[in-house]
N, C-alpha and C positions, 0 to 999 in steps of 0.2 A: 399782174402777170407773175406766175410762179417761176421757180428756178429751172424746172424742167423745160418750160416753154422758152425761156431765155437761152438755155443751152442748145435747144433745137435750132433756134435762129442763128446762133454762133456756128453750129455744125453745117448749116446750109452754105455758109461762106468760108468754111474751114478757118475760122479765126483763131488767133493765139490768145489764150486766156491764162490768168493765174487763179488757181482754185485754192481757197482757204478752207481748212478743216476746223472742226470744233476744238482741237487741241492746240490751235495757233500755228500749226505747220502749214505748208502749202507746196504746190507743184505748178510749174509752168509747162504748158503744152498746147498743141493744136487739137481742136475738137474734131474727131473723126466721125463719131456716131453717138447718138443718144438712144438708149434702149428703154424698156419699160421702167426699170429701176436702177440704171447705171449709165455712166458716161464713159466713152472710150477716148483717151487722150494719147497723142503721140508726143513724147517728150525727148529732150536732148541731154539734159543734165543741169548742173547748177553752176552759176558763175563763181561762187565762192570756193569751189573745188575743181579747178580745170583739169587736174591730173586724173580725175576719175570720171570723165565725161563718158556717157554711154547713151545709146539710142534705145528707147523703150516704148512699148505700148502699154498703157495702164488702164485697167478697168476699175472704175471708182463707183461704189454704190452712192446713189443720190443722197441717201440718209447721212453720209459722212460729210457732205459739202455744207459749209456754213454760208459762203458767198463766193463770188468770183468777180474779177475785173478784167477789162480789155483795155490795153493801152498800146495803140498801134506802133508808136515809136520804139518802145521797148521790145515788142514782139517781132518787129521787122529785123532787128538785130539778132534775135534768137533764131529766126528763120535763116538768116545768112549763115550763122554759126552751124546750124543743123545741116545745111547744104554743103558747107565746107567739110564737115565731119564725114558726111556720106561720100563725098568725092574722094577723101583720103582713104576711106575703106575700100572703095572701088579701085583706086589706084594700087593699093597694096595687094588686092586680089589679083589684079592683072600682072603685077610683078611676080607674085608667087607662082602663077601659071607659066610665066615666061622663063623662070629659072630652070625647070627641068628640060625645056627645049634647048637652052644654051649648053647644057652639059652633054647632050647627045651628039 
């Protein structure tokens, strides 16, 4: 089974994976879509730099991927952090909208 087929199976269940590149770097994300020659990941950031967390969608060419792993216990924690981050963003947007109403 090739890497594209395995990624397609991961995309069906929206699994969290860690993708390793040929230069030994990597990224953690949830598989959203697998195209003809790319994979789309939704990522949250890195645990080693919590001050610079950001939500991103990444398009990664399949030729850049060396391998990937799925470890449910680690990725459940990543999903929890992602949802917490998104709720903080939503809360700050609601506060920003409410401020002008309070001034009037």
